[in-house]
C-alpha positions in Angstrom: 142.7 -56.9 -5.4 140.3 -59.7 -6.4 141.6 -62.4 -8.8 139.1 -61.4 -11.6 140.4 -57.8 -11.5 144.1 -59.0 -11.6 143.4 -61.3 -14.6 141.6 -58.4 -16.4 144.6 -56.1 -16.0 147.6 -58.5 -16.1 148.0 -58.5 -19.8 148.2 -54.7 -19.9 150.4 -54.5 -16.7 153.0 -57.1 -17.8 155.5 -54.6 -19.4 155.3 -52.4 -16.3 155.7 -55.4 -13.9 158.7 -56.7 -15.9 160.3 -53.2 -15.8 159.7 -53.0 -12.1 161.3 -56.4 -11.6 164.4 -55.3 -13.6 164.6 -52.1 -11.6 164.4 -54.0 -8.3 167.0 -56.5 -9.4 169.4 -53.7 -10.6 168.9 -51.7 -7.4 169.6 -54.7 -5.2 172.7 -55.6 -7.2 174.0 -52.1 -7.1 173.6 -52.0 -3.3 175.9 -55.1 -3.1 178.3 -53.6 -5.6 177.7 -56.2 -8.3 176.2 -56.2 -11.8 172.5 -57.2 -12.1 173.2 -60.2 -14.4 175.8 -61.5 -11.9 173.3 -61.0 -9.1 170.7 -63.0 -11.0 173.2 -65.8 -11.5 174.1 -65.8 -7.8 170.4 -65.9 -6.8 169.8 -68.9 -9.2 172.8 -70.8 -7.7 172.0 -70.1 -4.1 168.2 -70.5 -4.1 166.7 -73.7 -2.6 165.9 -76.7 -4.8 162.2 -77.4 -5.4 160.2 -79.0 -2.7 160.8 -82.8 -2.5 157.4 -84.0 -1.3 155.3 -86.5 -3.1 153.9 -83.8 -5.4 155.3 -80.5 -6.7 154.3 -77.0 -5.4 153.9 -73.7 -7.2 152.4 -70.3 -6.2 149.8 -68.1 -8.0 151.2 -64.8 -9.1 148.0 -62.7 -8.7 147.7 -63.0 -4.9 151.2 -61.8 -4.4 150.6 -58.7 -6.5 152.4 -56.4 -4.0 155.7 -57.5 -5.4 157.2 -57.8 -8.9 157.1 -61.2 -10.6 160.9 -61.4 -10.3 160.7 -60.8 -6.6 158.0 -63.4 -6.2 160.2 -66.0 -8.1 163.2 -65.3 -5.8 161.0 -65.5 -2.7 159.2 -68.6 -3.9 162.3 -70.5 -4.9 163.8 -69.9 -1.6 160.9 -71.7 0.0 161.4 -74.7 -2.3 158.7 -73.9 -4.8 159.4 -74.9 -8.4 156.8 -72.9 -10.4 154.6 -69.8 -10.7 150.9 -70.4 -11.6 148.5 -68.3 -13.7 150.7 -66.3 -15.9 149.8 -64.4 -19.0 151.8 -64.8 -22.3 154.2 -62.0 -21.7 155.2 -63.3 -18.3 156.0 -67.0 -19.1 159.8 -66.5 -19.4 160.2 -64.7 -16.1 160.2 -67.9 -13.9 162.5 -69.6 -16.4 165.1 -67.0 -15.7 165.0 -68.2 -12.1 165.2 -71.9 -12.9 161.5 -72.3 -12.5 158.5 -72.8 -14.8 155.1 -71.4 -15.3 152.8 -74.2 -14.2 149.5 -72.9 -15.6 149.0 -70.4 -18.5 146.1 -68.1 -18.5 143.8 -69.2 -21.3 141.3 -67.7 -23.8 138.2 -67.4 -21.5 137.3 -65.2 -18.6 135.5 -66.3 -15.4 132.1 -64.9 -16.4 132.3 -65.5 -20.1 133.4 -69.1 -20.9 132.6 -72.2 -22.8 129.0 -72.6 -21.7 127.8 -70.3 -24.4 128.0 -71.4 -28.0 128.2 -67.8 -29.2 131.7 -67.6 -27.6 133.0 -70.8 -29.1 134.5 -69.6 -32.3 136.4 -66.8 -30.5 137.6 -69.1 -27.7 138.6 -71.9 -30.1 140.6 -69.5 -32.3 142.5 -68.0 -29.4 143.1 -71.5 -28.0 144.5 -72.6 -31.3 146.9 -69.7 -31.2 147.9 -70.2 -27.5 148.2 -73.9 -27.2 151.3 -74.2 -29.5 153.0 -71.4 -27.6 152.1 -73.0 -24.2 153.6 -76.3 -25.3 156.7 -74.6 -26.7 157.2 -72.9 -23.3 157.0 -76.2 -21.5 153.9 -75.2 -19.6 151.8 -78.3 -18.6 148.4 -76.6 -18.2 146.2 -74.0 -19.8 143.2 -72.8 -17.7 139.7 -72.3 -19.0 136.4 -71.4 -17.3 132.8 -72.5 -17.6 131.4 -68.9 -17.6 128.4 -67.7 -15.5 124.9 -69.1 -15.8 123.1 -65.9 -16.8 119.9 -67.9 -16.4 121.2 -71.0 -18.3 120.3 -74.5 -17.0 123.4 -76.4 -15.7 122.8 -79.4 -17.9 122.6 -77.2 -21.0 125.8 -75.5 -19.9 127.6 -78.8 -19.5 126.6 -79.9 -23.0 127.7 -76.5 -24.5 131.0 -76.7 -22.6 131.7 -80.2 -23.9 130.9 -79.2 -27.5 133.4 -76.2 -27.4 136.1 -78.1 -25.5 136.0 -81.0 -27.9 137.0 -78.6 -30.6 140.4 -77.9 -28.9 141.2 -81.1 -27.1 142.6 -82.8 -30.3 145.3 -80.1 -30.5 145.9 -80.3 -26.8 146.4 -84.0 -27.2 148.8 -83.5 -30.0 150.8 -81.0 -28.1 150.8 -82.6 -24.7 149.1 -79.7 -22.9 146.3 -80.4 -20.4 143.4 -78.0 -20.4 142.0 -77.5 -16.9 138.7 -76.0 -16.0 138.7 -74.4 -12.6 135.9 -75.0 -10.1 135.0 -71.8 -8.3 132.5 -71.0 -5.5 129.4 -69.0 -6.5 128.5 -68.3 -2.9 131.1 -65.7 -1.9 133.6 -64.8 -4.6 132.1 -65.6 -8.0 128.3 -65.2 -8.0 126.5 -67.1 -10.7 129.6 -69.1 -11.9 128.4 -72.3 -13.4 131.3 -74.7 -12.6 130.8 -74.5 -8.9 130.4 -78.2 -7.9 132.8 -81.1 -8.3 130.1 -83.5 -9.6 129.3 -81.1 -12.4 132.9 -80.8 -13.4 133.5 -84.5 -13.2 130.5 -85.1 -15.5 132.0 -82.6 -17.9 135.3 -84.5 -17.9 133.4 -87.7 -18.8 131.5 -85.9 -21.6 134.6 -84.4 -23.2 136.3 -87.8 -22.9 139.9 -86.6 -23.5 143.0 -87.3 -21.5 143.9 -83.7 -22.0 140.9 -82.2 -20.3 140.7 -82.3 -16.5 139.6 -80.2 -13.5 141.5 -77.6 -11.5 140.2 -78.5 -8.0 140.4 -75.3 -5.9 140.3 -76.6 -2.3 139.2 -73.2 -0.8 136.4 -72.7 -3.4 135.0 -76.2 -2.9 135.2 -76.0 0.8 132.9 -73.0 0.5 130.5 -74.7 -1.8 130.6 -78.4 -0.7 132.9 -79.2 2.2 133.8 -82.9 2.5 137.1 -82.1 0.7 139.1 -85.2 1.4 136.3 -87.6 0.4 135.7 -85.6 -2.8 139.4 -85.7 -3.7 139.4 -89.4 -3.3 136.2 -90.0 -5.2 137.1 -87.7 -8.2 140.9 -88.0 -8.3 140.9 -89.2 -11.9 139.1 -86.1 -13.0 141.6 -83.7 -11.3 144.9 -82.5 -12.9 145.7 -79.5 -10.7 145.0 -78.1 -7.3 144.8 -74.6 -5.7 145.0 -73.9 -1.9 143.8 -71.2 0.5 142.5 -71.0 4.0 138.8 -70.7 4.8 137.3 -68.4 5.8 139.1 -65.4 4.4 141.1 -67.0 1.6 144.3 -66.4 3.5 147.2 -68.2 5.3 147.2 -72.0 5.7 147.4 -71.8 9.4 145.5 -72.6 12.6 143.1 -69.7 12.2 141.1 -71.4 9.5 139.0 -74.6 9.2 140.9 -76.6 6.6 143.7 -78.9 7.9 146.1 -78.9 5.0 148.5 -81.7 6.2 145.7 -84.2 6.0 144.4 -82.8 2.7 147.9 -82.9 1.2 148.3 -86.5 2.4 145.0 -87.4 0.8 146.0 -85.8 -2.5 149.4 -87.7 -2.5 147.7 -91.0 -1.5 145.7 -90.8 -4.8 149.0 -91.1 -6.6 149.0 -87.5 -7.7 152.4 -86.2 -8.7 151.5 -83.0 -10.5 151.4 -79.4 -9.2 149.6 -78.0 -6.1 149.6 -74.2 -6.4 149.4 -72.0 -3.3 146.6 -69.4 -4.1 146.1 -67.6 -0.8 146.3 -63.9 0.0 149.1 -63.6 2.5 148.5 -62.1 5.9 151.6 -60.7 7.7 155.0 -61.3 6.2 154.5 -62.9 2.7 157.7 -65.1 2.9 156.7 -66.5 6.3 153.2 -67.2 5.1 154.4 -68.9 2.0 157.0 -71.0 3.9 154.3 -72.2 6.4 152.0 -73.1 3.5 154.7 -75.1 1.8 155.4 -77.0 5.0 151.7 -77.7 5.6 151.4 -79.2 2.1 154.7 -81.2 2.0 154.1 -84.9 2.6 
């Protein structure tokens, strides 16, 4: 499943996913001869503490879609992960039950239809004004937004349009203490025509919006596809970045020796900028998911 398809269906699928998680938890508890609520308490008490590196780690829900959200929380916490990334409104409390948090809430825009078109602004602003207080109340540090596709629009015009729309919601984000993050995505392989496909464009947008509560989500995989030179870019634009995503390239899979990105050095470069926020694992696991996630956590722990 591609991420855009998961995001499109996640709001509708949430009740079913939660039901599946409850069924799995109940079944697992029954097989051990204990009540499900007692099992949940046992899991919370015996799970590993969050990773103790120089920054915090989370994992994106969509790329582990073969398991329930509850199952992902149990697996992730056992690897030292403290949060789940990219959850929709009906899912935010699930990681809390496991002693974790949602690290980024899905926001009002979609990947192709975002803030670069003024005709979307009223709708996006209205939904942001509804979501942001809920995000803050849930203790979620970030809400994600997207630039939208070009559809023939000049990038400079799109930047100006994004800034106008975002400046309508950043005062509320500032008041509530939530950071709005715009993700940089590649338009070469995964998201054809996406406008926010270069770090320099995103950093210029951060300057134009001029709010401490608007920053970039720097996706290491996507920017490797578009630009390369990842470590230098992270160093040069660290002040514009509030959140990171990982994945191997090529293939958007495990952070291992089969791909071209060397994550221990990248993680060290991120930490050396003084970053203490969240780095979210966003790769599609090959082989055993728990093993792949454990290896990714180790590769990014500095």
